[in-house]
C-alpha positions, -999 to +999 in steps of 0.1 A: +000+000+000+012+035-009+020+059+020-004+084+005-032+058+006-024+049+042-025+086+052-058+092+035-074+062+051-061+072+086-075+107+081-109+095+070-111+073+101-105+102+123-133+123+108-165+126+126-197+113+111-233+115+119-235+077+122-207+078+148-224+102+170-245+075+186-214+059+201-205+091+219-212+099+256-232+130+265-200+148+276-183+140+243-213+152+224-212+186+243-175+188+235-182+182+198-210+208+198-187+234+214-159+227+189-183+230+160-197+262+173-162+277+177-152+265+142-184+279+126-177+312+144-142+312+129-155+306+094-180+335+098-152+358+111-132+348+081-160+357+057-168+390+075-134+404+083-112+385+060-092+372+089-076+338+080-087+307+099-062+291+123-048+260+108-059+227+124-036+198+128-044+166+110-052+150+144-080+175+151-115+161+149-126+189+125-096+187+102-106+194+066-143+202+075-158+231+056-185+254+068-214+233+053-201+201+069-197+218+103-233+231+102-247+198+092-228+179+119-238+206+145-275+201+137-271+163+141-252+167+173-278+190+188-305+165+179-285+137+196-281+158+228-318+167+228-327+130+226-305+120+255 
């Protein structure tokens, strides 16, 4: 297996998904919600002010997420928290 393929697979496994939210504890869900709110706020600041977003490391749970993905995951997370 090529190193690039291995890196891509590892990155994809670290990404959050709506399906994986059911396995999280309430505390983890609140942490994810807070991280998503902060990231969305950063995206909005970038759009309004032109301030560049801080770079996330590859190990961060929101690495390579765009604004649309963050909003969708935030809505799913809020629904999961409400149902608990």
